[in-house]
N, C-alpha and C positions, 0 to 999 in steps of 0.2 A: 503494500499499499504506499501511496505518495506520503502520507502523514507519517508513517513510520520511518521512511528514508529522510524526510525533512527533519524530523525530531533527532534522529540519529546523527545527521550531518551537523546540526546545531550543537548537539552535546559534545561531539568530538572536537568542535572548534572553540568551546568554552574555556575561558581562563577562570581561575578562582574568583577573581573580581566580578566577573559577570554571571557566575553560577549560583551565588547565594540567594539573590532575590527570586528567581524562578523556582528554586528548590523550596524557599519558604512558601511561596504561593501554592505549590503542589501539597505541601503538608496541610496548609489550611483547607485546601479543596478536599483532602482526604479526612478532615474532621479533627486534626490536631489543633490545639491551642499553643501558639508560638509564644514563648516568654522572653526569648532573647535571640537575636540574629546579629552577629557581630559584622557581617558583610566583609569577611576576609581578614578582620582583625582577631586572631586567634587567642583565646583566652582559656588557659588550663586544658587545652586539647578539645575545646568544645566550641565550634562555630555556631552552632544552633541548639538551643535548649527548648523542649516543647513537652506538652502533655498529650498523650494519645487519648482515644475515646474512653479507655478504662481509667484515665486519670493518672496512668503511670509516667514517670519522668523519663524522657527519651533525650539523649545527647548525640549529636551528630558532628562528626569531623569530616569536612569536605576536602577532597583532592581532585586534581586533574591529571588526566593521563594514565598510562598503564602503570601498574604497581608490580615490579619484579622484586627479585631478592634484594638487590642493592638499594632499591627506592624503600623497601620495608625497613632496612636497616637505618636509613636516613630519618625516618619518620617514627621509629619505635619509641623514642622519648615522648613525642607527642601523643602516641597511643597510650603509653603508660599514664600520662596525665588524664586521658580520657576515661580510663578504666579505674584509676586509683584514687583520683582527687575528687571529692563530691562536688557536684555542680552547686554554684552559688546564685541565688536570685532573691530579691526582696520579699517574694511571696513565700518563701520557705522559712518557717518559723525556726527551724534548725536544720543542720545538715543532713540531707537524706542518707540513709543506709543503704538503699538500693536505687539503681537507675539503669536504664537500657542503653548501651552503647553501640553506636553504628558508625563504621568506617565506609564513606561513600566516595566513590570515583566515577567520573564520566568515561573511563577506560576499563581496562580488564585487570583482574588479578592473575598474574602470568606464572608460568612454571610451577614451582614447589610452593609458592606463596599461600594458596589456600590451605594446604596442609600445615603450613608453618602457622597460619593464623589459628587454625583449629587447635593445635597443640598449644599455642600460647594462651587461648581461652581456657583450655583445660587446666594450665597451671594458675591462671587467675582465680578460677574457682576454688582450687585447692587452697590458695592463699587468702580466700575470703574477699577477693576483689571481683569486680565486674568482668564478665566475658565480653567479647566484641563480635558483633555480627557485620556482614558486608553486604553492600549494595553496589552492584556494578552497572556498566552501561546498559546492558540488555534489560536489566530490571527498571532502570530509570526511563528508557523508551517506552516499555510497557505501561509504566505508571503514568507518564506524561501523556501518552495517547489515550489511556483510559480517562484521565482526568480532564484533558483539554482537547482531545481530538475532535470533539463535536463542535468546538469553537473555531476551527480553522476556516477561512473564508471558502464558502461553497460555490459562490457565483464565479464562473470561469474568468470573467474580466477582473474581479476582485482578487481571485487567486493568482492570476497572471501578474497584477501589480505588486502583490505581496512577494512573489517569487523574484520579481525584478528588483524590488528594494532590498530584499535578502541578499541577493548575489552582488551587490554593489561593492566597490573597492572601499576598504575601511578607512583609507585616507581622504575619501572624498567628503564634500560639505554635505550635511544633512539637507535634503530638500524639505524644509520644515512645513511648507504649505502642503506639499504632497502627503507627507507622513500624518499630518494632523488631520487632513480631510478623510484619508484612509480610515483612521481610527474613529472619527466621527460618523462616517457612513457605516462602518462595520457595527458600531454600537447602537446606532440609530435603527438598525435592522431588528433590534430586540425591543424596540419600543411597543410593538404591537403584542408582545408576549403579556399573557395575563398573570403568569406566575412572577411575583417579585423575587422568589428564590433564583429563578432562571436568570433574571436581569442582574442580580447580584453576582451570580456566577460569571456572567458576561464581564462585569467589571473586573473581577479577578483575572479572567483570561486576558483582558486587555494589557495587564502587566507582564503576563507570559509572552504574549505576541510581541510586545516591545523588546522583551529580552531576545527573542528569536532574531528580530530585525536588526539588532545591534551587535550580533555576533562578530562580524568583521571590524566593526569599529572598536570593539574591545581588544580584538587581536592587534589592531593598530594604535592602541593607546590614544585613541581620538577623544580625548577627555571632554572638550568643550561640547562637541556634537553629541556625546553620550548623554551630558547634562541636559542639553536642549531636548533630546528626545524624551528623557524621563519627565522633565517639566511639562512638556506637551501632553504626555500620557496622563500625568496626574491631574491637570487642570481639565482634561476631557473627562476623566473619571468623576471628578467633582461636579462637572456640569451635569452629566447624566444621572449621578446619584441624587442630585437636587431635583432635577426633572422628574425622576421616577419615585421621589419621596422615600429613598433609602437612607436611613439615619446616619449621622456621623459616626455614632457608636459602632454600627455594623461594619463600616468601611475603615474604622480606625487602625486595624491591624495592617490592611493593605496599604493605607496611606503611610503608616509609620515604616513599613518595609521600604517603599519607594523613597521616602526621605532619607532614611538611612543609606540607601544606595547613592543618593545624590551627594550626601555628606562624604562618603568614601571616596567617590570619584573626584570631588573637588579637592579632598586632601591629597590625593595622588598628583593631581594637576599642580598644586602648590609645592609639592616635593620635587616635581619635575622642573618647575621654574626656578626654585632655590638652587638646584644642582646644576642648572645650565650655565656654562661658562662663556657662552657667546652673546648673552643677553637678548637672544633672538633677533639680533640686527646683524645683517651681513654688510660689512663695510668695504668689501671688494668691488661693489657696484658703484657707478657714478650716483651723485646725490639725488638727481631727478629721474634715475632709471626705474625700471619696472621693478628690479629686486628690492630697491629700498622701499618702494610703494607697498610691496607685498609684506615686507617686514613691519611696515608702519601699521598695516592692517593686523597682523598677527599681535603686535603689541597692544593695539587698541582692544582687540578681543580679550586677550589675557588680562589686561588691566580692569576691563569692565566686568569680567566674569569673577575674578578674585574679589572685586569690590562688591559685587552682588552677594557672593558667598559670605563676606564679612557683614554685610547688612542683614542677611538672612540670620546668621548666628546671633547677631546683637539683638534682633527683634525676637527671635525664639528663645533667647536666653540659654544658648548652648555654646560650649567652649570650642572655638575654631582651631584648626591646625595653623598656627601662626609662629613659625620658626623666627628666631631673631633676625636671620638674614633677609626675611621677606620684605623688611622696610626699605633696605637698600634696592632690592629688585623692583619694588613698587615705584621708587623714585626714577629708576632707569626707564621702566615701561612707561611712566607718565611722560618722560622726555621725548618719546617717539610716537605718542598717541596722535591721532589725526581724525578729522570729520569725513567720514565715508558715507555721505548721504544721511538722511534722517533715520536710517535703520541703525546707525552707530549712536544716535542719540541716548537711548536708554543706557548703554555702557558708560557714556560720559557722565550721565546723570547719576548712575549708580557710584562712580568714582567720587563725584562731588558730595553725594549723600554720605558716603562713608567718611569723608573728611569732616563734614558738619556733624555727624553723630559722634565722631571722636573728638569734638570740640577744637578742631583745628580751623579757626575761623579765618585767620589770615590767608592760609593756603587755599581754602575753599573759595573765598572771595577772589582771589587771583584766577582760580580756574573759572569761575563764572565769567569773569571779564574776558578771558581768553575765549570762552566758548561763545559769548555774545558777539564780540568782535569778529570771531571766525565765521559764524552763521550770517551775520548782517553783510559780511564783504561779499557774499555771493549774490546779494540782492541789489547792492549799490550800483548806481549808474545803469539802471535798468537791466541788471544781470540776470541770469536765467534761474537763480535759486539753486537748490540741490534736490536730487531724486527724493521722492516721498518714501515713508517707511515701507511701502508695498514693494520696494526693490531692495534686494539684500545688499549687504555692504560688498559682497564679492561682485555683484552686477555693477554697482556704483563704481568700484575700483576699476574694473575693466572699461567702463564708459569713460572714466577720467582720463585714461591713458590711450583711448581711441581703439581698443581692441574689440569692442562691441557697441556699435552705434544703432544697432537695429532693435535691440530689446528695450532700449529707453529712448523713446521718440517724442514724448510729450514735454511741455514746457512746464517749469514750476515757478515761473515768474510771479513774484507778489503773492504767494501762498506758502503756508508752512503748517506742519502738524505739531511740531516740537518747540517752536520759538517761545510760545507763551510761558512754558514752563521755565525757560532760562530768565525771561523777565521777572517772574516772581520770585525766582531764587536771588536775583539781583536785588529786588526790593527787600527780601528777607535779610540779605547781607548789608543792606544799608547803602547800596551803590547808586544813590540818587544822581550824582553828577554823570555817571555813565549813561543812565537812562535818559536824562535830560538832553545830553549830547546827540543821542541816537533817536529821539523819540519821532522826529519828523519821518525818518525812513521806517521806523517801526509802524507808524500809523498807516503806512501804505501797504502793509503786508497782512493779508488775510489770515486769520488763525482758524484752521479746520480742526474739527474733532468728530469722531464717529459717536452718535448718540444711538444707544440701543432702546427699543420699547421696553424690554425686560433687561435689567442689568446683567442678569445671568448668562445672556446670550453673548456678552463680551468675552466669554471663555471659549466661544466657537471661533474658528479662523475667519469665517465671513457670517455677517449677520443677516445678509440678503435683504428682504423686504421688511424685516422686523426692526427697522431703524433708519436713520438718515445721517447725512453729513452737515453739521453745523458750521456755517461759514460766517465769521464775525471779524470785522476790522476793528482795531483799537480806536478809542476816542482820539480826535485830533489834538486835544489837550486833556491832560490826565492829572487828577489829584493825586499827590504823592500819598497822603494819608489813606485814601481809597485803596491805592495799589498795595500799600503795605498791610492794609487789613486783609485784602484778598490773599496775600502770601501767607496768612496765618489761619485761613478758613479751614474748617473741619470738612474733609473729603471722603471719610469712611462710607457715607450713605451713598455715594457714587459707585463704589466698588461692587462687583458681582457678589451676591450674598455669601457664597462659599469662602470668599476671600476676607470677608469682614472679621471672621474669627481666626483667620490664617494670614494676617498681613505680612508675616514672614515670607510668604510665597511671592508677593509683589515684585520684589526686586529680580527674582528669577523669571517671573511671568513675562515682565516687559523686555528682558533680554531675549527670551524665546519667541515672543510675539511683539516685536517692536511697533507694529501698528496699534497696539493698545497702550502705548506710553503717551500719558497726557500730564498736564500740570497737576491733575487730580491724583494720578498714580505716583508721581514724584513726591508731592507733598505727603501722601499717605505713608511713604517710606520714611520720611523725615519725622513724622509725628507719631510713628508707631511706638 
């Protein structure tokens, strides 16, 4: 069956970083209650701790690849921790005396290893420790197909798109619109289901499908696109859970698992940035050459995503992975940032918000000045403006250097989606002279914003006929006090309902969906 072959192909390609989340979703589908999933951060030999249907404590250690005699020798210490050290969790009143141990791999147990493990388990029993059971690739394929096989796209066109996305090079940029619309259309096909349980299972399956589609990106350590995909998946799940009236409590475990994965991937990205000796800037090219432009784009993305992660952690009150070397790298990345159309604006706003949230007022004010001057320079002297957030920063970069003049053909003269947020940030930073100097030009630029009839629909990639574009020119003359008051307005009511209690998602959401970045979302980050 194609499902079996696809699942087996995905399992073989999985790295430990990409394996935890779908495995946890499988356990939940099978009736387990997951207590802890470390997402690759091994603690006492236990990657996942869960309760089975009987209430028994089950501990899983996850490995990738075939386990032969030499590999068994390497992991023997971790297996000893798995079988000999009691699992720790806040729900346990005291250390348990019994727990079930599982060694899981997406490969095979080769050669004499099955017998070695059987002998090992016998010795563990004799020593009054826990034996270990094994789960290999074939069992995982069977269980994933049994659990989620029915949720694979059935429509030939949808299946073809799924396979096309699955087979793409891991280094490639995620086509976010295509990915998001695929998930939306696939989940929407369950809207006619009368069974709320079936809809809930579809939400769970969305996380597994995301894992399948990201297999090559995990292999390529394409961390930014992995994060974008998980964020898009999570906001899609939140949209449909709200639409189908599935409670937050019911999706809490699924949401927690995805957030844990996002945190682990961001942590890996930061470690990569800190370890990089070239600062992601290639100086062998001429200053205005394509190579430098490419690296400016990369630095802008890194700066914006790390800032979003720091904002997320600050709002959610979790400790970020923040090595001491990160501050120096942050400054270097900031020195090479650039404006690549309005799609890059959320990243720059996240950076400014991270400075404001850490009370670096002088630095944040300087960044606001630079952003406003940079944006307005594209509109001055009847300039063409910059591509809207509906064009990716990659498309804009190609347009800027003349590689692609066919994708972007419209004019953006005197209209902007992201400028008003910068103006309100300037007002909040007290930059009255700056705004007064530029106000005549500002008053000629229409501020555009997508308004949804139902705020929850802003979580969709397109809102279609359920909304409209607001097109407003600033006043020819503007009261400073009124502008300062606007910069302090409460904006939570304008957020999609699922995000009002999850404002920590807003920094990640606007990076993944830049056409949802407005002054309201930027202020929501600052005031959370």
